[in-house]
C-alpha positions in Angstrom: 35.4 -24.8 -18.7 35.2 -24.9 -15.0 37.4 -21.8 -14.4 35.8 -20.1 -16.8 32.2 -20.8 -15.3 34.2 -19.9 -11.9 35.1 -16.6 -13.2 31.4 -16.2 -14.4 30.1 -16.7 -11.1 32.7 -14.6 -9.6 31.9 -11.7 -12.0 28.3 -12.1 -11.4 28.7 -11.8 -7.6 30.4 -8.9 -8.0 27.7 -7.4 -10.3 24.6 -8.2 -8.8 22.9 -5.8 -6.5 24.0 -5.3 -2.9 20.4 -4.9 -0.8 21.4 -2.5 1.5 20.1 -2.3 5.1 18.2 0.5 6.2 17.7 0.9 9.9 14.7 3.1 10.0 14.0 2.7 14.0 10.3 3.2 14.1 9.1 3.1 10.7 7.6 -0.7 11.0 4.3 -0.3 13.1 5.0 -1.5 16.9 8.2 -1.2 16.8 9.0 -4.2 16.2 6.1 -5.8 17.6 4.2 -8.5 15.3 0.8 -6.9 13.2 -1.2 -9.0 11.9 -4.2 -7.4 10.4 -6.0 -10.8 9.2 -6.8 -14.2 11.0 -5.4 -15.7 7.6 -1.7 -14.7 8.4 0.3 -16.3 11.3 3.8 -15.1 13.2 6.7 -17.0 12.9 7.4 -20.7 13.7 7.6 -21.6 17.5 6.2 -18.0 18.3 2.8 -17.8 20.3 0.8 -15.6 17.6 0.1 -12.0 18.9 -3.4 -10.7 19.0 -4.9 -9.5 15.5 -3.9 -6.2 14.6 -2.2 -5.4 18.2 -0.4 -2.7 17.2 -2.5 -0.9 14.5 -5.2 -0.9 17.0 -3.5 1.2 19.4 -2.3 3.5 16.7 -6.4 3.6 15.6 -7.4 4.2 19.0 -5.2 7.2 19.6 -6.2 8.8 16.3 -10.0 8.7 17.3 -9.1 10.2 20.3 -7.0 12.9 18.8 -10.0 13.3 16.3 -12.6 13.7 19.4 -10.1 16.6 21.0 -10.2 20.1 21.0 -6.2 19.6 20.1 -5.5 16.4 18.1 -1.4 17.3 17.8 -1.3 16.7 21.6 -2.9 13.6 21.6 -1.1 12.1 18.5 2.0 12.4 21.0 1.2 10.4 23.6 0.6 6.7 23.9 -2.7 5.6 22.9 -4.0 4.6 27.1 -2.6 7.7 28.0 -4.8 9.5 25.2 -7.8 7.6 26.4 -7.5 8.1 29.9 -7.2 12.2 29.3 -10.6 12.1 27.2 -12.8 10.3 29.3 -15.2 13.1 28.5 -14.3 13.7 25.0 -15.3 17.1 23.4 -16.8 15.4 20.5 -19.6 12.6 20.8 -19.9 12.1 17.1 -16.6 11.2 15.4 -16.6 10.6 11.3 -13.8 9.4 9.8 -13.2 8.9 6.0 -10.6 6.0 5.2 -9.3 5.5 2.1 -7.9 2.0 0.8 -6.0 1.4 -2.4 -5.1 -2.0 -3.2 -2.5 -3.7 -5.1 -2.4 -4.0 -8.9 0.9 -3.4 -10.9 0.3 -0.8 -14.1 -3.2 -0.7 -13.3 -2.2 1.4 -9.9 -2.6 4.5 -12.6 -6.1 4.2 -12.0 -5.9 5.2 -8.4 -3.5 8.1 -9.3 -5.9 9.4 -11.9 -8.8 9.2 -10.2 -7.5 11.3 -6.9 -6.5 13.9 -9.4 -9.9 13.9 -10.9 -11.6 13.7 -7.5 -9.3 16.9 -6.3 -10.6 18.7 -9.4 -14.5 17.9 -8.7 -14.0 19.8 -5.5 -15.7 17.0 -4.0 -12.7 15.2 -2.8 -12.9 13.8 1.2 -10.3 14.4 3.9 -8.7 11.2 4.4 -7.9 10.6 8.0 -6.9 7.0 7.4 -5.1 6.2 4.2 -3.7 2.8 3.3 -1.8 1.5 0.4 -0.8 -1.8 -0.7 2.1 -2.4 -3.8 0.5 -0.3 -6.6 -1.7 1.7 -4.1 1.4 1.9 -1.7 3.3 3.9 -4.4 1.1 6.9 -4.7 -0.5 6.6 -0.9 2.0 8.7 0.6 1.2 11.9 -2.0 -2.6 11.2 -1.4 -2.0 11.4 2.4 0.0 14.5 1.8 -2.8 16.6 0.0 -4.1 17.6 -3.1 -1.4 20.1 -3.3 0.8 17.0 -4.3 -1.7 16.3 -6.9 0.7 17.1 -10.0 3.7 13.8 -8.9 0.7 11.7 -8.9 1.5 11.2 -12.4 4.5 9.4 -12.0 2.9 6.2 -12.7 0.8 7.6 -15.9 2.0 6.9 -19.4 4.8 5.0 -18.0 6.2 1.8 -19.7 8.1 -1.2 -18.7 11.7 1.0 -19.1 10.4 3.6 -16.7 10.1 1.0 -14.0 12.7 -2.0 -14.4 15.7 -2.6 -16.3 16.3 -6.2 -17.5 19.7 -7.7 -15.8 22.3 -9.1 -18.0 22.8 -12.9 -17.8 25.7 -12.2 -15.8 24.0 -10.1 -13.2 21.3 -12.9 -13.1 23.4 -15.2 -11.4 23.9 -13.3 -8.3 20.8 -11.2 -8.5 17.5 -11.4 -6.1 15.1 -10.9 -9.1 14.8 -10.8 -12.9 14.7 -7.1 -13.1 16.3 -4.2 -11.6 13.8 -1.3 -10.5 16.4 1.5 -10.5 13.8 3.5 -13.2 11.1 3.4 -10.6 13.3 4.0 -7.3 14.8 7.4 -9.3 11.1 7.9 -10.0 10.1 7.6 -6.1 12.9 9.3 -5.2 11.9 12.5 -7.2 8.7 12.4 -6.1 9.5 12.1 -2.0 11.2 15.1 -1.2 11.8 17.5 2.3 8.1 19.1 1.4 6.3 15.7 1.1 8.0 14.4 4.3 7.3 17.5 6.4 3.6 17.2 4.7 3.0 14.0 5.9 4.7 15.0 9.0 2.0 17.6 9.9 -1.0 15.7 8.9 0.0 13.0 11.2 0.3 15.7 14.1 -3.5 16.5 13.0 -4.7 13.0 14.0 -4.5 11.2 10.9 -2.7 8.2 10.0 -0.8 6.8 7.0 0.1 3.1 6.3 1.6 1.0 3.8 1.7 -3.3 3.7 4.4 -5.4 3.0 5.6 -9.1 3.7 8.1 -10.0 6.2 9.9 -12.4 4.3 12.3 -13.4 7.2 9.3 -13.9 9.8 6.5 -14.8 7.4 4.2 -12.2 7.8 2.4 -9.4 6.8 3.5 -6.1 8.7 2.6 -2.1 8.6 5.0 1.0 7.7 4.0 3.3 10.2 4.8 5.8 7.4 2.9 9.3 9.3 4.6 8.5 12.8 7.7 7.8 11.2 8.0 11.2 9.0 6.9 13.3 12.6 9.9 11.6 14.8 11.8 13.8 16.3 16.0 13.7 15.8 15.5 11.6 12.9 17.8 13.3 9.7 15.4 14.8 7.1 17.7 12.6 4.8 17.0 9.3 6.7 13.4 10.0 6.6 13.5 10.8 2.8 15.4 7.5 2.1 13.7 5.3 4.7 10.0 6.6 2.7 11.6 5.2 -0.6 12.7 2.1 0.8 9.1 1.3 2.3 7.6 2.4 -1.0 9.7 0.2 -3.0 9.5 -3.0 -0.6 5.2 -2.6 -1.0 5.9 -2.6 -4.7 8.6 -5.7 -4.8 6.9 -8.1 -6.8 8.8 -11.7 -5.6 11.0 -12.7 -8.5 10.7 -9.7 -10.9 11.4 -6.9 -8.5 14.4 -6.8 -5.8 13.0 -7.1 -2.2 14.1 -4.3 0.2 16.2 -5.2 3.7 14.8 -2.6 6.3 15.7 -3.0 10.2 17.6 -6.4 9.6 14.4 -7.9 8.0 13.4 -8.7 4.1 10.5 -6.8 2.6 8.7 -7.7 -0.7 5.5 -7.3 -1.7 2.4 -6.6 0.0 0.3 -9.3 -2.2 2.0 -11.7 -1.1 -0.3 -11.9 2.0 -2.8 -9.1 1.8 -4.1 -6.8 -0.9 -6.5 -4.6 1.6 -5.9 -4.6 5.5 -8.4 -2.9 7.4 -8.8 -5.6 10.3 -6.5 -3.9 12.7 -8.1 -0.4 11.9 -11.4 -1.5 12.9 -10.3 -3.4 15.8 -8.8 0.4 17.3 -12.2 2.1 16.3 -14.4 -0.5 18.1 -11.8 -0.3 21.1 -11.9 3.5 21.1 -15.8 3.8 21.0 -16.3 1.7 24.1 -13.4 3.5 26.2 -14.5 7.0 25.3 -18.3 6.3 24.8 -18.7 7.7 21.2 -19.8 6.8 17.9 -17.4 6.6 15.5 -19.3 6.5 11.7 -16.5 5.2 9.2 -17.0 6.0 5.1 -14.5 3.7 3.8 -13.3 4.1 0.2 -11.4 1.1 -1.7 -10.0 1.7 -5.2 -9.3 -1.2 -7.1 -6.0 -1.4 -9.0 -7.5 -4.2 -11.1 -10.6 -4.8 -13.7 -11.0 -7.7 -11.8 -11.1 -10.1 -15.3 -9.4 -13.0 -16.0 -8.3 -13.3 -19.4 -7.9 -16.8 -20.8 -4.5 -16.9 -22.7 -2.6 -19.7 -24.6 0.2 -20.5 -21.8 3.4 -22.0 -23.0 5.5 -24.7 -21.4 8.2 -23.1 -21.2 9.6 -22.1 -16.9 8.8 -18.3 -17.0 5.6 -18.7 -19.0 4.3 -21.0 -16.7 5.8 -19.4 -13.4 4.5 -16.2 -14.8 0.4 -17.4 -15.5 0.8 -19.0 -12.1 1.8 -15.8 -10.0 -0.7 -13.9 -12.3 -3.5 -16.5 -10.9 -2.3 -16.8 -7.4 -2.5 -12.6 -6.9 -5.6 -12.2 -8.6 -7.1 -15.1 -6.2 -5.3 -13.0 -3.0 -7.2 -9.8 -4.1 -10.4 -11.7 -4.6 -10.0 -13.1 -1.2 -8.9 -9.7 0.7 -11.8 -7.8 -1.1 -14.5 -10.2 0.3 -13.0 -10.3 3.7 -13.1 -6.3 3.4 -16.7 -6.6 2.4 -17.7 -8.8 5.2 -15.3 -6.7 7.5 -17.0 -3.2 6.5 -20.9 -4.6 7.1 -20.3 -6.4 9.8 -18.8 -2.8 11.8 -21.6 -0.5 10.3 -19.3 1.1 7.8 -20.0 3.1 4.7 -18.2 1.1 1.6 -18.3 2.4 -1.3 -15.5 1.2 -4.1 -14.1 2.2 -7.4 -13.0 -0.6 -9.9 -10.4 0.2 -12.8 -12.1 -0.1 -16.1 -12.0 -3.5 -18.1 -8.6 -3.5 -20.2 -10.8 -4.3 -23.6 -12.3 -0.9 -23.3 -9.0 0.8 -23.0 -8.2 0.4 -26.9 -4.1 -0.6 -26.0 -4.0 -3.8 -27.6 -2.6 -7.3 -25.8 1.3 -6.8 -25.3 3.5 -9.0 -22.7 5.3 -6.3 -21.4 4.6 -5.8 -17.3 4.1 -1.7 -17.9 2.5 -0.3 -21.1 2.6 3.0 -21.7 -0.8 3.2 -23.6 -2.6 1.0 -20.4 -0.9 3.5 -18.0 -1.9 6.5 -19.8 -5.7 5.4 -20.0 -6.2 3.9 -16.7 -5.0 7.1 -15.2 -7.4 9.2 -17.8 -10.5 6.8 -17.1 -10.0 6.7 -13.3 -9.5 11.1 -13.5 -12.6 10.9 -15.8 -14.3 8.5 -13.2 -14.2 11.1 -10.5 -14.9 14.0 -12.5 -18.5 12.8 -13.4 -21.8 14.6 -12.1 -22.1 11.0 -10.3 -19.6 9.1 -9.1 -20.8 5.3 -10.1 -19.6 3.9 -7.0 -20.3 -0.1 -6.5 -21.8 -1.2 -3.0 -20.1 -4.0 -0.8 -22.4 -6.2 -2.4 -21.7 -5.8 -5.8 -17.9 -5.8 -5.2 -18.5 -9.2 -3.3 -20.2 -10.8 -6.4 -17.8 -9.3 -8.8 -14.4 -10.4 -6.4 -16.3 -13.7 -6.7 -16.9 -13.9 -10.3 -14.1 -16.6 -11.0 
């Protein structure tokens, strides 16, 4: 019996997927320096905590300087301090920045895809200088940042079911696996969407004075970090294949639901879902804008658009006493609370900074007409969410929620 178990364990070790390490130097914002975007997050044990938003604030200072200059591409290639020094008398005294943040949300990410598709169709979609995405929002953020010409790829999460996203592991695989499911189907879909044309478009947008950040949780360091996708795509001397692989790795890392989806190792550290720490991350962006306003003597006016990939409803459910049932229900409630805290923090930050904040929240599940099931992803739900987002954005007048309305909704439970 012991020999049989040992043999099974050995087979499982062979069957268990190896977590490949992607070097991706320069992908993590700050070139390895800690990126802490919220006072709620701390650094590694025994290390002095870095200044909140340190690395991303520097990047935002450079972006604002680029937006104020006649030739943004020359500014984006310089360190922030040099860029600011060169622009003591900026060409533009008022800089307007459109910022887009897309939240965590699992299958509800189809809402953001549909909304952005519809917004393009309406002819009113803004040109976003800053795009951020976490988890489900991080899956589509690179496509949104690259521009409307990539809208056809936004359907990668529409009309998909669980089998299009994950594969349940066998018993033998589970013995040596890092997650309950393999995300090979999702990774294939992301790889199909991330080609050289997309990477080049992201790089061009960055050189023109724009930024794209994906959030993820560094399990080894115990902190929230950013993948600086725009700057990485524009790096010289990095092979195209490496850029594609690292972008795919970043997307898979930001959406790696702990326990369900495998984490990803990047630069030697293990990364998992952004929502473990943050669902929205704008504090570092705010700090950089504030710094550049003071340094350049300009007025930066921000319109922040927040797409919430959730209906912010907590449905009553009879929880079974099995281990997986209890763990699943608990994880759902903890994730929901984390999203709500992030939303309230974002509203408070935007109001204190004088930003114009507008939000769109996914429709209530009950209105989709799909029926309850236990699947992680439902083809009916993702299709209806995509179409609902599209309809919301193409309406003659978008029913935006104000900051106060969003805060009230987030505090409902």
